C-alpha positions as a Markdown table, in Angstrom:
| # | Residue | x | y | z |
|---|---|---|---|---|
| 1 | Met | -15.1 | -4.5 | -15.4 |
| 2 | Pro | -16.1 | -0.9 | -15.6 |
| 3 | Ile | -12.4 | 0.2 | -14.2 |
| 4 | Arg | -9.5 | -1.1 | -14.9 |
| 5 | His | -5.7 | 0.1 | -14.4 |
| 6 | Glu | -2.7 | -0.3 | -16.5 |
| 7 | Trp | 0.9 | 1.7 | -16.1 |
| 8 | Tyr | 1.3 | 4.0 | -19.2 |
| 9 | Thr | 5.4 | 2.5 | -18.7 |
| 10 | Asp | 7.5 | -0.1 | -17.4 |
| 11 | Ala | 8.5 | 2.6 | -15.0 |
| 12 | Gln | 5.4 | 2.3 | -13.3 |
| 13 | Arg | 5.5 | 6.1 | -12.7 |
| 14 | Ile | 2.1 | 7.0 | -14.1 |
| 15 | Leu | -1.3 | 5.2 | -13.7 |
| 16 | Ile | -3.8 | 4.8 | -15.7 |
| 17 | Ser | -7.4 | 4.0 | -14.6 |
| 18 | Tyr | -10.1 | 3.6 | -16.8 |
| 19 | Ile | -13.9 | 4.2 | -16.0 |
| 20 | Glu | -16.4 | 3.0 | -17.7 |
| 21 | Lys | -20.1 | 2.6 | -17.6 |
| 22 | Pro | -22.4 | 1.2 | -15.8 |
| 23 | Trp | -20.4 | 1.8 | -12.6 |
| 24 | Asp | -21.2 | 2.1 | -9.1 |
| 25 | Trp | -19.6 | 3.3 | -5.7 |
| 26 | Glu | -18.3 | -0.3 | -4.9 |
| 27 | Asp | -17.2 | -0.3 | -8.2 |
| 28 | Tyr | -14.9 | 2.7 | -7.6 |
| 29 | Arg | -14.0 | 1.8 | -3.8 |
| 30 | Arg | -13.1 | -2.0 | -5.5 |
| 31 | Gly | -11.1 | 0.4 | -7.7 |
| 32 | Leu | -9.5 | 2.7 | -5.3 |
| 33 | Asp | -8.1 | -0.3 | -3.2 |
| 34 | Glu | -6.7 | -1.9 | -6.9 |
| 35 | Val | -4.8 | 1.5 | -7.1 |
| 36 | Ile | -3.6 | 1.5 | -3.6 |
| 37 | Gly | -2.7 | -1.9 | -3.7 |
| 38 | Leu | -0.3 | -1.0 | -6.5 |
| 39 | Leu | 0.9 | 1.9 | -5.2 |
| 40 | Asp | 2.2 | -0.3 | -2.6 |
| 41 | Glu | 4.0 | -2.3 | -5.1 |
| 42 | Val | 6.4 | 0.3 | -6.1 |
| 43 | Glu | 8.8 | 3.0 | -4.1 |
| 44 | His | 8.6 | 6.0 | -5.8 |
| 45 | Lys | 6.0 | 9.1 | -6.6 |
| 46 | Val | 3.2 | 8.0 | -8.8 |
| 47 | Val | 0.7 | 10.6 | -11.1 |
| 48 | Ser | -2.5 | 8.5 | -11.1 |
| 49 | Val | -5.2 | 9.3 | -14.4 |
| 50 | Gly | -8.6 | 8.5 | -14.3 |
| 51 | Val | -9.9 | 8.4 | -17.6 |
| 52 | Tyr | -13.5 | 9.0 | -17.3 |
| 53 | His | -15.0 | 9.9 | -21.3 |
| 54 | Lys | -16.9 | 6.7 | -21.4 |
| 55 | Ala | -18.0 | 7.0 | -17.4 |
| 56 | Gly | -20.9 | 9.1 | -17.9 |
| 57 | Ala | -22.8 | 10.7 | -15.1 |
| 58 | Pro | -21.8 | 9.3 | -11.2 |
| 59 | Pro | -23.8 | 7.6 | -9.4 |
| 60 | Thr | -26.0 | 9.1 | -6.4 |
| 61 | Gly | -24.1 | 9.7 | -3.5 |
| 62 | Thr | -20.8 | 11.6 | -4.9 |
| 63 | Ile | -20.5 | 13.8 | -2.5 |
| 64 | Leu | -21.0 | 11.0 | 0.4 |
| 65 | Asn | -17.8 | 9.6 | -1.8 |
| 66 | Leu | -15.4 | 12.0 | -2.0 |
| 67 | Pro | -13.7 | 11.4 | 1.6 |
| 68 | Arg | -13.1 | 7.7 | 0.6 |
| 69 | Ile | -11.6 | 8.9 | -2.9 |
| 70 | Ala | -9.1 | 11.3 | -0.8 |
| 71 | Glu | -7.7 | 8.7 | 1.5 |
| 72 | Leu | -5.8 | 8.3 | -1.9 |
| 73 | Leu | -3.8 | 11.1 | -1.1 |
| 74 | Asp | -2.5 | 10.1 | 1.8 |
| 75 | His | -0.4 | 7.2 | 0.3 |
| 76 | Pro | 3.1 | 7.6 | 0.7 |
| 77 | Asn | 3.9 | 7.3 | -3.1 |
| 78 | Phe | 1.4 | 9.0 | -4.8 |
| 79 | Asp | 2.0 | 12.2 | -6.4 |
| 80 | Tyr | -1.3 | 13.8 | -7.7 |
| 81 | Tyr | -4.4 | 13.1 | -9.9 |
| 82 | Val | -5.2 | 13.5 | -13.6 |
| 83 | Val | -8.6 | 14.0 | -14.3 |
| 84 | Val | -9.6 | 13.0 | -18.1 |
| 85 | Gly | -12.3 | 13.5 | -19.9 |
| 86 | Ile | -15.5 | 14.2 | -17.6 |
| 87 | Thr | -18.1 | 15.6 | -19.7 |
| 88 | Ser | -21.5 | 15.1 | -17.3 |
| 89 | Ser | -21.7 | 18.4 | -15.4 |
| 90 | Met | -22.4 | 16.5 | -12.4 |
| 91 | Gly | -19.0 | 15.0 | -13.0 |
| 92 | Lys | -17.2 | 18.1 | -13.4 |
| 93 | Ser | -18.8 | 19.9 | -10.3 |
| 94 | Ala | -18.0 | 16.6 | -8.2 |
| 95 | Ala | -14.3 | 17.1 | -9.2 |
| 96 | Ser | -14.7 | 20.8 | -8.7 |
| 97 | Ile | -15.7 | 20.6 | -5.1 |
| 98 | Phe | -12.5 | 17.9 | -4.8 |
| 99 | Gln | -9.9 | 19.7 | -6.3 |
| 100 | Arg | -11.2 | 23.2 | -3.6 |
| 101 | Val | -11.5 | 21.0 | -0.2 |
| 102 | Tyr | -8.2 | 18.5 | -1.6 |
| 103 | Gly | -6.3 | 19.8 | -3.8 |
| 104 | Ser | -3.9 | 17.6 | -6.0 |
| 105 | Leu | -6.2 | 17.5 | -9.4 |
| 106 | Tyr | -5.4 | 18.6 | -12.6 |
| 107 | Phe | -8.3 | 18.2 | -15.4 |
| 108 | Cys | -7.2 | 17.6 | -19.0 |
| 109 | Asp | -9.9 | 16.7 | -22.3 |
| 110 | Thr | -7.6 | 14.1 | -23.5 |
| 111 | Leu | -4.7 | 10.9 | -22.4 |
| 112 | Asn | -2.2 | 13.1 | -24.7 |
| 113 | Glu | -2.7 | 16.0 | -22.9 |
| 114 | Ala | -2.6 | 14.5 | -19.5 |
| 115 | Ile | 0.4 | 12.6 | -20.0 |
| 116 | Met | 2.2 | 16.0 | -21.8 |
| 117 | Leu | 1.1 | 17.9 | -18.4 |
| 118 | Ile | 2.8 | 15.3 | -16.4 |
| 119 | Glu | 5.7 | 15.5 | -18.6 |
| 120 | Glu | 6.0 | 19.2 | -17.8 |
| 121 | Asn | 5.5 | 18.8 | -14.1 |
| 122 | Arg | 7.9 | 16.3 | -13.7 |
| 123 | Ala | 10.7 | 18.9 | -16.4 |
| 124 | Ala | 9.6 | 21.6 | -13.6 |
| 125 | Asp | 10.7 | 19.7 | -10.9 |
| 126 | Val | 14.0 | 18.6 | -11.8 |
């Protein structure tokens, strides 16, 4: 399965999605539906982290799929999204466009960096 999800801890406040090639937009849409289902199961804000180190370049149609991806932003339990390890130029461009249009997006090189960012953001909110 090219996309899988796991909770970072039992507190279920950080959801990590691993995207690995080969994948297509149908896989990604199915993965988004799974994330929405997991968000439905909790009653608090969740930070979603996408780990793209093994994803490769996105398939054709990236820009056309951005509005579908943005549907996640409307979920009442969604806090923000952290993109980890995008290496392809097309992936970086698409993520930058998404950030400018929709916001709610951070970039990190590693999962550890993402967790530290989330913890810093939470400490600042207290």
